[in-house]
DSSP file (Angstrom, degrees, kcal/mol; ACC not computed):
  #  RESIDUE AA STRUCTURE BP1 BP2  ACC     N-H-->O    O-->H-N    N-H-->O    O-->H-N    TCO  KAPPA ALPHA  PHI   PSI    X-CA   Y-CA   Z-CA
    1    1 A M              0   0    0      0, 0.0     2,-0.1     0, 0.0     0, 0.0   0.000 360.0 360.0 360.0 135.8   -5.0   20.2   23.5
    2    2 A S    >   -     0   0    0      1,-0.1     3,-0.9     2,-0.0     2,-0.1  -0.393 360.0 -90.8 -86.6 164.8   -6.2   17.7   21.0
    3    3 A R  T 3  S+     0   0    0      1,-0.2    -1,-0.1    -2,-0.1     3,-0.1  -0.363 103.8  33.9 -70.3 151.7   -6.5   14.0   21.5
    4    4 A G  T 3  S+     0   0    0      1,-0.3     2,-0.4    -2,-0.1    -1,-0.2   0.331  80.6 126.2  91.0  -8.0   -3.7   11.7   20.7
    5    5 A K    <   -     0   0    0     -3,-0.9     2,-0.5    18,-0.0    -1,-0.3  -0.679  51.7-141.2 -85.2 136.8   -0.8   14.0   21.7
    6    6 A K  E     -A   22   0A   0     16,-0.6    16,-2.1    -2,-0.4     2,-0.4  -0.822  14.1-159.4 -97.9 134.5    1.6   12.5   24.1
    7    7 A L  E     -A   21   0A   0     -2,-0.5     2,-0.4    14,-0.2    14,-0.2  -0.860   3.6-164.0-112.9 149.8    3.0   14.7   26.8
    8    8 A D  E     -A   20   0A   0     12,-1.5    12,-1.1    -2,-0.4     2,-0.5  -0.998   9.1-148.2-135.8 136.3    6.2   14.2   28.7
    9    9 A I        -     0   0    0     -2,-0.4     2,-1.0    10,-0.1    10,-0.1  -0.905   9.7-148.0-105.0 127.1    7.4   15.8   32.0
   10   10 A F    >   -     0   0    0     -2,-0.5     3,-0.9     8,-0.4     2,-0.4  -0.825  17.6-153.1 -95.1 103.2   11.1   16.2   32.4
   11   11 A I  T 3  S+     0   0    0     -2,-1.0     3,-0.1     1,-0.2    -2,-0.0  -0.622  76.7  10.1 -81.0 129.0   11.6   15.9   36.1
   12   12 A G  T 3  S+     0   0    0     -2,-0.4     2,-0.3     1,-0.3    -1,-0.2   0.357 100.8 116.9  87.7  -5.8   14.6   17.7   37.4
   13   13 A A    <   -     0   0    0     -3,-0.9     2,-1.1     5,-0.1    -1,-0.3  -0.674  69.1-123.5 -94.9 151.3   15.2   19.6   34.2
   14   14 A D        +     0   0    0     -2,-0.3     2,-0.4    -3,-0.1    -3,-0.1  -0.780  46.1 160.2 -96.1  95.3   15.0   23.3   33.9
   15   15 A I        -     0   0    0     -2,-1.1     5,-0.0    -5,-0.2    -2,-0.0  -0.935  41.0-134.3-119.9 140.6   12.4   23.9   31.2
   16   16 A D  S    S+     0   0    0     -2,-0.4    -1,-0.1     1,-0.2     0, 0.0   0.943 103.4  22.3 -60.1 -53.7   10.5   27.1   30.7
   17   17 A D  S    S-     0   0    0      2,-0.2    -1,-0.2     1,-0.0     3,-0.1   0.541  91.1-139.6 -96.4  -5.9    7.0   25.8   30.2
   18   18 A S  S    S+     0   0    0      1,-0.1     2,-0.4    -8,-0.0    -8,-0.4   0.339  77.0  84.0  64.2  -3.5    7.6   22.4   32.0
   19   19 A W        -     0   0    0    -10,-0.1     2,-0.4   -12,-0.0    -2,-0.2  -0.991  55.1-178.8-126.1 136.9    5.5   20.6   29.3
   20   20 A T  E     -A    8   0A   0    -12,-1.1   -12,-1.5    -2,-0.4     2,-0.5  -0.998  27.6-124.5-135.2 138.2    6.8   19.4   26.0
   21   21 A V  E     -A    7   0A   0     -2,-0.4     2,-0.6   -14,-0.2   -14,-0.2  -0.711  24.2-146.7 -81.7 124.8    5.0   17.7   23.2
   22   22 A V  E     -A    6   0A   0    -16,-2.1     2,-0.6    -2,-0.5   -16,-0.6  -0.831   9.0-148.2 -94.5 120.9    6.7   14.4   22.3
   23   23 A K        -     0   0    0     -2,-0.6     2,-0.4   -18,-0.1   -18,-0.0  -0.795   8.0-152.6 -93.0 121.3    6.5   13.6   18.6
   24   24 A S        -     0   0    0     -2,-0.6     3,-0.1     1,-0.1     2,-0.1  -0.748  19.5-119.9 -92.3 141.0    6.4    9.9   17.8
   25   25 A E        -     0   0    0     -2,-0.4    -1,-0.1     1,-0.1     2,-0.0  -0.351  33.5 -92.2 -76.9 157.8    7.7    8.8   14.5
   26   26 A R        -     0   0    0      1,-0.1    -1,-0.1    -2,-0.1     4,-0.0  -0.328  25.1-132.5 -64.9 149.8    5.6    7.1   11.9
   27   27 A K  S    S+     0   0    0      1,-0.2    -1,-0.1    -3,-0.1    -2,-0.1   0.866  94.2  31.0 -72.4 -36.3    5.7    3.3   12.0
   28   28 A T  S    S-     0   0    0     -3,-0.0    -1,-0.2     0, 0.0     2,-0.1  -0.962  90.7-114.8-123.1 141.0    6.3    3.1    8.2
   29   29 A P        -     0   0    0      0, 0.0     2,-0.5     0, 0.0    -2,-0.0  -0.432  28.8-117.1 -72.9 148.0    8.1    5.6    6.1
   30   30 A I        -     0   0    0     -2,-0.1     2,-0.4     2,-0.0    31,-0.1  -0.733  29.6-149.3 -83.7 125.5    6.2    7.6    3.5
   31   31 A S        -     0   0    0     -2,-0.5    -1,-0.0     2,-0.1     0, 0.0  -0.767  13.0-151.8 -98.3 144.5    7.5    6.8    0.0
   32   32 A N        +     0   0    0     -2,-0.4     2,-0.3     2,-0.1    -1,-0.1   0.372  59.7 120.7 -90.2   3.0    7.4    9.4   -2.8
   33   33 A E        -     0   0    0      1,-0.0     2,-0.5    29,-0.0    -2,-0.1  -0.530  53.6-150.0 -73.2 128.9    7.2    6.6   -5.4
   34   34 A I        -     0   0    0     -2,-0.3     2,-0.3    28,-0.0    28,-0.2  -0.896  16.8-173.1-105.0 124.8    4.1    6.8   -7.5
   35   35 A L        -     0   0    0     26,-3.2    26,-0.1    -2,-0.5     5,-0.0  -0.838  24.7-116.8-116.3 152.0    2.7    3.5   -8.9
   36   36 A E    >   -     0   0    0     -2,-0.3     3,-1.8     1,-0.1     4,-0.5  -0.484  40.5-101.6 -79.0 160.2    0.0    2.8  -11.3
   37   37 A P  G >  S+     0   0    0      0, 0.0     3,-1.2     0, 0.0    72,-0.6   0.821 119.3  57.7 -55.6 -35.7   -3.0    0.8   -9.9
   38   38 A S  G 3  S+     0   0    0      1,-0.2    70,-0.1    70,-0.2    69,-0.1   0.676 103.1  55.1 -72.1 -14.0   -1.9   -2.6  -11.4
   39   39 A K  G <  S+     0   0    0     -3,-1.8    -1,-0.2     2,-0.0     2,-0.2   0.488  86.1 103.0 -95.0  -4.3    1.5   -2.4   -9.5
   40   40 A H    <   -     0   0    0     -3,-1.2    69,-0.7    -4,-0.5     2,-0.5  -0.539  53.2-162.8 -77.2 143.6   -0.1   -1.9   -6.1
   41   41 A F  E     -b  109   0B   0     18,-0.3    69,-0.3    -2,-0.2     2,-0.1  -0.864  21.9-167.2-123.7  94.9   -0.2   -4.8   -3.7
   42   42 A L  E     -b  110   0B   0     67,-2.6    69,-2.3    -2,-0.5     2,-0.3  -0.429   8.1-163.8 -87.1 155.9   -2.8   -3.8   -1.1
   43   43 A V  E     -C   58   0C   0     15,-3.0    15,-1.8    67,-0.2     2,-0.3  -0.919  13.9-128.0-132.2 160.1   -3.6   -5.4    2.2
   44   44 A F  E     -C   57   0C   0     -2,-0.3     2,-0.3    13,-0.2    13,-0.2  -0.836  19.7-175.7-107.6 146.9   -6.5   -5.2    4.6
   45   45 A K  E     -C   56   0C   0     11,-2.2    11,-3.2    -2,-0.3     2,-0.5  -0.982  11.6-151.5-134.8 149.0   -6.4   -4.4    8.3
   46   46 A K  E     +C   55   0C   0     -2,-0.3     2,-0.3     9,-0.2     9,-0.2  -0.987  19.7 174.0-123.3 128.9   -9.2   -4.4   10.8
   47   47 A E  E     -C   54   0C   0      7,-2.5     7,-2.9    -2,-0.5     2,-0.5  -0.912  27.7-131.3-130.5 158.0   -9.2   -2.2   13.9
   48   48 A K  E     -C   53   0C   0     -2,-0.3     2,-0.5     5,-0.2     5,-0.2  -0.950  24.4-178.8-108.2 126.1  -11.6   -1.3   16.6
   49   49 A R  E >  S-C   52   0C   0      3,-3.0     3,-1.8    -2,-0.5    -2,-0.0  -0.968  72.9 -20.2-129.4 116.4  -12.0    2.4   17.3
   50   50 A R  T 3  S-     0   0    0     -2,-0.5    -1,-0.1     1,-0.3     3,-0.1   0.853 127.9 -52.5  54.5  38.3  -14.4    3.5   20.1
   51   51 A G  T 3  S+     0   0    0      1,-0.3     2,-0.3     0, 0.0    -1,-0.3   0.418 118.1 107.8  83.6  -1.8  -16.1    0.1   20.0
   52   52 A K  E <  S-C   49   0C   0     -3,-1.8    -3,-3.0    41,-0.0     2,-0.3  -0.802  70.8-114.8-109.9 152.0  -16.7    0.3   16.2
   53   53 A T  E     -C   48   0C   0     -2,-0.3    40,-2.6    -5,-0.2     2,-0.4  -0.680  27.7-168.8 -87.1 136.4  -15.0   -1.7   13.5
   54   54 A V  E     -CD  47  92C   0     -7,-2.9    -7,-2.5    -2,-0.3     2,-0.5  -0.992  11.2-147.3-125.2 131.6  -12.9    0.1   10.9
   55   55 A T  E     -CD  46  91C   0     36,-2.6    36,-2.7    38,-0.4     2,-0.4  -0.883  13.9-161.2-100.4 124.1  -11.6   -1.5    7.7
   56   56 A L  E     -CD  45  90C   0    -11,-3.2   -11,-2.2    -2,-0.5     2,-0.4  -0.879   7.4-174.3-106.7 136.3   -8.2   -0.2    6.5
   57   57 A V  E     -CD  44  89C   0     32,-2.4    32,-2.9    -2,-0.4     2,-0.3  -0.996  32.2 -14.3-128.0 132.5   -6.9   -0.7    3.0
   58   58 A G  E     -CD  43  88C   0    -15,-1.8   -15,-3.0    -2,-0.4    30,-0.2  -0.982  36.8-114.5 173.8-173.4   -3.5    0.2    1.8
   59   59 A E        -     0   0    0     28,-0.5     2,-0.3    -2,-0.3   -18,-0.3   0.456  48.3-171.4-100.7 133.8   -0.8    1.2    1.4
   60   60 A F        -     0   0    0     27,-2.9     2,-0.4    -3,-0.2     7,-0.0  -0.686  14.2-164.6 -91.0 137.3   -1.4    3.4   -1.7
   61   61 A H        +     0   0    0     -2,-0.3   -26,-3.2   -26,-0.1    -1,-0.1  -0.630  53.6 104.5-117.8  69.2    1.5    5.0   -3.6
   62   62 A M  S    S-     0   0    0     -2,-0.4   -26,-0.1   -28,-0.2    -2,-0.1  -0.907  81.9 -76.9-139.5 163.4   -0.4    7.6   -5.6
   63   63 A P    >>  -     0   0    0      0, 0.0     4,-2.0     0, 0.0     3,-0.6  -0.396  45.8-120.7 -61.2 145.0   -0.9   11.4   -5.4
   64   64 A S  H 3> S+     0   0    0      1,-0.2     4,-2.5     2,-0.2     5,-0.2   0.812 110.3  57.5 -63.3 -30.8   -3.4   12.2   -2.7
   65   65 A N  H 3> S+     0   0    0      2,-0.2     4,-1.4     1,-0.2    -1,-0.2   0.878 108.4  47.2 -69.6 -34.1   -5.8   14.0   -5.0
   66   66 A D  H <> S+     0   0    0     -3,-0.6     4,-2.0     2,-0.2    -2,-0.2   0.908 113.5  48.3 -67.4 -42.1   -6.2   10.7   -7.1
   67   67 A T  H  X S+     0   0    0     -4,-2.0     4,-2.6     1,-0.2    -2,-0.2   0.886 109.6  51.0 -68.0 -39.1   -6.6    8.6   -4.0
   68   68 A T  H  X S+     0   0    0     -4,-2.5     4,-2.1     2,-0.2    -1,-0.2   0.843 108.5  53.3 -68.2 -31.2   -9.2   10.9   -2.5
   69   69 A A  H  X S+     0   0    0     -4,-1.4     4,-1.8     2,-0.2    -2,-0.2   0.913 110.8  46.2 -67.0 -41.9  -11.1   10.8   -5.8
   70   70 A I  H  X S+     0   0    0     -4,-2.0     4,-2.3     1,-0.2    -2,-0.2   0.913 112.1  52.0 -63.8 -42.3  -11.1    7.0   -5.7
   71   71 A L  H  X S+     0   0    0     -4,-2.6     4,-2.6     1,-0.2    -2,-0.2   0.897 106.6  53.6 -60.7 -41.4  -12.1    7.1   -2.0
   72   72 A K  H  X S+     0   0    0     -4,-2.1     4,-1.8     1,-0.2    -1,-0.2   0.913 110.6  45.3 -62.7 -43.7  -15.1    9.4   -2.8
   73   73 A T  H  X S+     0   0    0     -4,-1.8     4,-2.3     2,-0.2    -1,-0.2   0.889 112.9  51.3 -68.0 -37.9  -16.4    7.0   -5.5
   74   74 A L  H  X S+     0   0    0     -4,-2.3     4,-2.5     1,-0.2     5,-0.3   0.914 108.3  51.3 -64.5 -41.9  -16.0    4.0   -3.2
   75   75 A K  H  X>S+     0   0    0     -4,-2.6     4,-2.0     1,-0.2     5,-1.2   0.888 110.8  49.2 -63.0 -38.3  -17.8    5.7   -0.3
   76   76 A K  H  <5S+     0   0    0     -4,-1.8    -1,-0.2    -5,-0.2    -2,-0.2   0.928 114.0  44.8 -65.8 -44.5  -20.7    6.5   -2.7
   77   77 A K  H  <5S+     0   0    0     -4,-2.3    -2,-0.2     1,-0.2    -1,-0.2   0.855 120.2  40.5 -68.1 -35.1  -20.9    2.9   -4.0
   78   78 A L  H  <5S-     0   0    0     -4,-2.5    -1,-0.2    -5,-0.2    -2,-0.2   0.725  99.1-134.1 -87.2 -22.9  -20.6    1.3   -0.5
   79   79 A G  T  <5 +     0   0    0     -4,-2.0     2,-0.3     1,-0.3    -3,-0.2   0.891  65.9 108.8  70.9  39.3  -22.8    3.8    1.3
   80   80 A C      < -     0   0    0     -5,-1.2    -1,-0.3    -6,-0.2     2,-0.2  -0.878  67.9-103.5-138.8 170.7  -20.4    4.3    4.2
   81   81 A G        +     0   0    0     -2,-0.3    11,-2.5    -3,-0.1     2,-0.3  -0.506  44.2 149.1 -91.3 164.5  -18.1    6.9    5.6
   82   82 A G  E     -E   91   0C   0      9,-0.2     2,-0.3    -2,-0.2     9,-0.2  -0.982  24.1-149.7-177.7 174.6  -14.4    6.9    5.3
   83   83 A S  E     -E   90   0C   0      7,-2.0     7,-3.3    -2,-0.3     2,-0.5  -0.942  19.6-120.3-152.8 171.3  -11.2    8.9    5.1
   84   84 A Y  E     +E   89   0C   0     -2,-0.3     2,-0.4     5,-0.2     5,-0.2  -0.979  36.3 164.7-123.3 117.7   -7.6    8.8    3.7
   85   85 A K  E >   -E   88   0C   0      3,-2.6     3,-2.2    -2,-0.5    -2,-0.1  -0.994  62.7 -17.6-138.3 128.6   -4.7    9.1    6.2
   86   86 A D  T 3  S-     0   0    0     -2,-0.4     3,-0.1     1,-0.3    -1,-0.1   0.807 126.6 -47.9  52.3  39.3   -1.0    8.3    5.7
   87   87 A G  T 3  S+     0   0    0      1,-0.2   -27,-2.9   -28,-0.1   -28,-0.5   0.488 118.5 105.2  84.8   2.3   -1.5    6.3    2.6
   88   88 A W  E <   -DE  58  85C   0     -3,-2.2    -3,-2.6   -29,-0.2     2,-0.4  -0.937  62.3-139.6-119.0 138.7   -4.3    4.1    4.0
   89   89 A M  E     -DE  57  84C   0    -32,-2.9   -32,-2.4    -2,-0.4     2,-0.5  -0.823  18.4-156.5 -92.4 134.5   -8.0    4.3    3.2
   90   90 A E  E     -DE  56  83C   0     -7,-3.3    -7,-2.0    -2,-0.4     2,-0.4  -0.955   9.4-172.2-115.5 128.2  -10.3    3.9    6.3
   91   91 A F  E     -DE  55  82C   0    -36,-2.7   -36,-2.6    -2,-0.5     2,-0.4  -0.940  26.6-117.6-120.0 142.5  -13.9    2.7    5.9
   92   92 A Q  E    S+D   54   0C   0    -11,-2.5   -38,-0.2    -2,-0.4     2,-0.1  -0.648  80.0  13.4 -78.4 127.0  -16.5    2.5    8.6
   93   93 A G  S    S-     0   0    0    -40,-2.6     2,-1.0    -2,-0.4   -38,-0.4  -0.282 100.5 -63.8 100.8 173.4  -17.7   -1.0    9.2
   94   94 A E  S    S+     0   0    0      1,-0.1     3,-0.1   -40,-0.1    -1,-0.1  -0.785  70.8 140.2-101.0  90.3  -16.4   -4.5    8.3
   95   95 A I     >  +     0   0    0     -2,-1.0     4,-2.2     1,-0.1     5,-0.2  -0.191  11.4 136.7-127.5  38.6  -16.7   -4.3    4.5
   96   96 A K  H  > S+     0   0    0      1,-0.2     4,-2.3     2,-0.2     5,-0.2   0.895  72.8  48.0 -56.8 -47.9  -13.6   -6.1    3.3
   97   97 A D  H  > S+     0   0    0      1,-0.2     4,-1.9     2,-0.2    -1,-0.2   0.893 112.6  47.7 -66.0 -41.1  -15.3   -8.2    0.6
   98   98 A K  H  > S+     0   0    0      2,-0.2     4,-1.9     1,-0.2    -1,-0.2   0.906 112.9  48.4 -67.1 -41.6  -17.2   -5.3   -1.0
   99   99 A V  H  X S+     0   0    0     -4,-2.2     4,-2.4     1,-0.2     5,-0.2   0.905 109.0  54.3 -65.3 -41.4  -14.1   -3.1   -1.0
  100  100 A R  H  X S+     0   0    0     -4,-2.3     4,-2.4    -5,-0.2     5,-0.2   0.929 107.6  49.9 -58.8 -47.0  -12.0   -5.8   -2.6
  101  101 A E  H  X S+     0   0    0     -4,-1.9     4,-1.9     1,-0.2    -1,-0.2   0.923 112.8  46.3 -58.1 -46.6  -14.5   -6.3   -5.5
  102  102 A L  H  X S+     0   0    0     -4,-1.9     4,-1.1     1,-0.2    -1,-0.2   0.872 113.9  47.1 -67.9 -37.5  -14.6   -2.6   -6.3
  103  103 A L  H  <>S+     0   0    0     -4,-2.4     5,-2.4     2,-0.2     4,-0.4   0.853 109.4  53.4 -74.2 -33.6  -10.8   -2.1   -6.1
  104  104 A V  H ><5S+     0   0    0     -4,-2.4     3,-1.2    -5,-0.2    -2,-0.2   0.894 106.7  53.4 -65.6 -38.6  -10.2   -5.2   -8.3
  105  105 A E  H 3<5S+     0   0    0     -4,-1.9    -1,-0.2     1,-0.3    -2,-0.2   0.833 106.0  54.2 -62.1 -31.6  -12.6   -3.7  -10.9
  106  106 A S  T 3<5S-     0   0    0     -4,-1.1    -1,-0.3    -5,-0.1    -2,-0.2   0.524 127.0-100.4 -81.4  -5.7  -10.5   -0.5  -10.8
  107  107 A G  T < 5S+     0   0    0     -3,-1.2    -3,-0.2    -4,-0.4     2,-0.1   0.495  75.9 136.8 103.4   4.5   -7.3   -2.5  -11.6
  108  108 A F      < -     0   0    0     -5,-2.4    -1,-0.3    -8,-0.1     2,-0.3  -0.492  38.8-147.5 -82.8 155.5   -5.7   -2.8   -8.1
  109  109 A R  E     -b   41   0B   0    -69,-0.7   -67,-2.6   -72,-0.6     2,-0.3  -0.837   4.0-143.7-119.9 159.9   -4.2   -6.0   -6.9
  110  110 A F  E     -b   42   0B   0     -2,-0.3   -67,-0.2   -69,-0.3     3,-0.1  -0.895  26.6-100.3-122.5 151.9   -4.0   -7.6   -3.4
  111  111 A K    >   -     0   0    0    -69,-2.3     3,-1.9    -2,-0.3     2,-0.1  -0.355  56.3 -85.3 -65.0 151.7   -1.3   -9.6   -1.7
  112  112 A H  T 3  S+     0   0    0      1,-0.3    -1,-0.1     2,-0.2   -71,-0.0  -0.371 116.5  22.9 -61.8 129.5   -1.9  -13.3   -1.6
  113  113 A G  T 3         0   0    0     -2,-0.1    -1,-0.3    -3,-0.1    -2,-0.1   0.403 360.0 360.0  95.1  -2.4   -4.1  -14.2    1.3
  114  114 A H    <         0   0    0     -3,-1.9    -2,-0.2   -72,-0.1    -3,-0.1   0.383 360.0 360.0-112.7 360.0   -5.7  -10.8    1.8
Protein backbone atom coordinates (compact mmCIF):
# COMPACT_ATOMS: atom_id res chain seq x y z
CA UNK A 1 0.00 0.00 0.00
CA UNK A 2 1.38 3.40 -0.91
CA UNK A 3 1.58 6.46 1.30
CA UNK A 4 -1.23 8.94 1.36
CA UNK A 5 -4.12 6.51 0.85
CA UNK A 6 -6.88 6.68 3.42
CA UNK A 7 -8.47 3.47 4.56
CA UNK A 8 -11.82 3.13 6.18
CA UNK A 9 -13.29 0.22 8.12
CA UNK A 10 -17.00 -0.30 7.90
CA UNK A 11 -17.95 -1.73 11.26
CA UNK A 12 -21.03 -3.89 11.20
CA UNK A 13 -21.21 -4.00 7.42
CA UNK A 14 -20.86 -7.19 5.43
CA UNK A 15 -17.98 -6.46 3.06
CA UNK A 16 -15.93 -9.12 1.31
CA UNK A 17 -12.42 -7.77 1.92
CA UNK A 18 -13.28 -5.63 5.00
CA UNK A 19 -10.98 -2.82 3.75
CA UNK A 20 -11.96 -0.17 1.26
CA UNK A 21 -9.93 2.67 -0.22
CA UNK A 22 -11.68 5.97 0.38
CA UNK A 23 -11.10 8.40 -2.47
CA UNK A 24 -11.02 12.02 -1.40
CA UNK A 25 -12.03 14.58 -3.97
CA UNK A 26 -9.72 17.34 -5.18
CA UNK A 27 -9.91 20.65 -3.34
CA UNK A 28 -10.09 22.59 -6.61
CA UNK A 29 -11.63 21.39 -9.85
CA UNK A 30 -9.38 20.85 -12.85
CA UNK A 31 -10.34 23.20 -15.65
CA UNK A 32 -9.87 22.24 -19.28
CA UNK A 33 -9.48 25.88 -20.25
CA UNK A 34 -6.12 26.64 -21.91
CA UNK A 35 -4.76 30.14 -21.38
CA UNK A 36 -1.77 31.93 -22.84
CA UNK A 37 0.96 32.97 -20.35
CA UNK A 38 -0.09 36.63 -20.19
CA UNK A 39 -3.61 35.64 -19.04
CA UNK A 40 -2.40 33.60 -16.07
CA UNK A 41 -2.64 35.05 -12.58
CA UNK A 42 -0.29 32.89 -10.54
CA UNK A 43 0.05 32.68 -6.77
CA UNK A 44 2.69 31.30 -4.43
CA UNK A 45 2.20 28.87 -1.57
CA UNK A 46 4.78 27.66 0.91
CA UNK A 47 4.51 24.24 2.54
CA UNK A 48 6.63 22.12 4.82
CA UNK A 49 7.10 18.52 3.75
CA UNK A 50 9.14 16.21 5.94
CA UNK A 51 10.77 19.23 7.56
CA UNK A 52 11.82 20.82 4.27
CA UNK A 53 10.34 23.91 2.60
CA UNK A 54 8.56 23.52 -0.73
CA UNK A 55 7.53 26.48 -2.91
CA UNK A 56 4.33 25.99 -4.92
CA UNK A 57 3.46 28.13 -7.96
CA UNK A 58 0.18 27.90 -9.80
CA UNK A 59 -2.38 27.29 -10.95
CA UNK A 60 -1.38 26.76 -14.56
CA UNK A 61 -3.99 26.35 -17.31
CA UNK A 62 -1.80 24.95 -20.06
CA UNK A 63 -1.21 21.54 -21.65
CA UNK A 64 0.94 19.43 -19.37
CA UNK A 65 3.71 18.97 -21.95
CA UNK A 66 4.14 22.78 -22.23
CA UNK A 67 4.17 23.17 -18.48
CA UNK A 68 6.70 20.39 -17.96
CA UNK A 69 8.97 22.03 -20.57
CA UNK A 70 8.78 25.34 -18.66
CA UNK A 71 9.43 23.47 -15.40
CA UNK A 72 12.50 21.80 -16.88
CA UNK A 73 14.06 25.12 -17.92
CA UNK A 74 13.24 26.70 -14.55
CA UNK A 75 14.84 23.82 -12.65
CA UNK A 76 18.01 24.18 -14.74
CA UNK A 77 18.21 27.94 -14.18
CA UNK A 78 17.48 27.68 -10.46
CA UNK A 79 19.59 24.60 -9.79
CA UNK A 80 16.92 22.87 -7.74
CA UNK A 81 14.53 19.95 -7.97
CA UNK A 82 10.85 20.14 -8.63
CA UNK A 83 7.75 18.54 -10.11
CA UNK A 84 4.40 19.33 -11.71
CA UNK A 85 1.26 18.04 -9.99
CA UNK A 86 -2.41 18.98 -10.43
CA UNK A 87 -1.69 22.27 -12.19
CA UNK A 88 0.92 23.42 -9.63
CA UNK A 89 4.70 23.52 -9.98
CA UNK A 90 6.57 22.43 -6.86
CA UNK A 91 10.14 23.57 -6.22
CA UNK A 92 12.48 22.40 -3.49
CA UNK A 93 13.44 25.23 -1.17
CA UNK A 94 12.20 28.73 -0.51
CA UNK A 95 12.93 30.41 -3.86
CA UNK A 96 9.88 32.62 -4.38
CA UNK A 97 11.75 35.71 -5.60
CA UNK A 98 13.91 33.85 -8.12
CA UNK A 99 10.95 31.94 -9.57
CA UNK A 100 8.92 35.15 -9.88
CA UNK A 101 11.68 36.87 -11.91
CA UNK A 102 12.02 33.96 -14.32
CA UNK A 103 8.27 33.56 -14.86
CA UNK A 104 7.75 37.30 -15.40
CA UNK A 105 10.46 37.14 -18.08
CA UNK A 106 8.47 34.32 -19.71
CA UNK A 107 5.34 36.50 -19.82
CA UNK A 108 3.39 35.20 -16.79
CA UNK A 109 1.63 37.52 -14.36
CA UNK A 110 0.99 37.23 -10.64
CA UNK A 111 -1.93 38.26 -8.48
CA UNK A 112 -1.43 41.50 -6.62
CA UNK A 113 0.39 40.89 -3.35
CA UNK A 114 2.02 37.60 -4.39
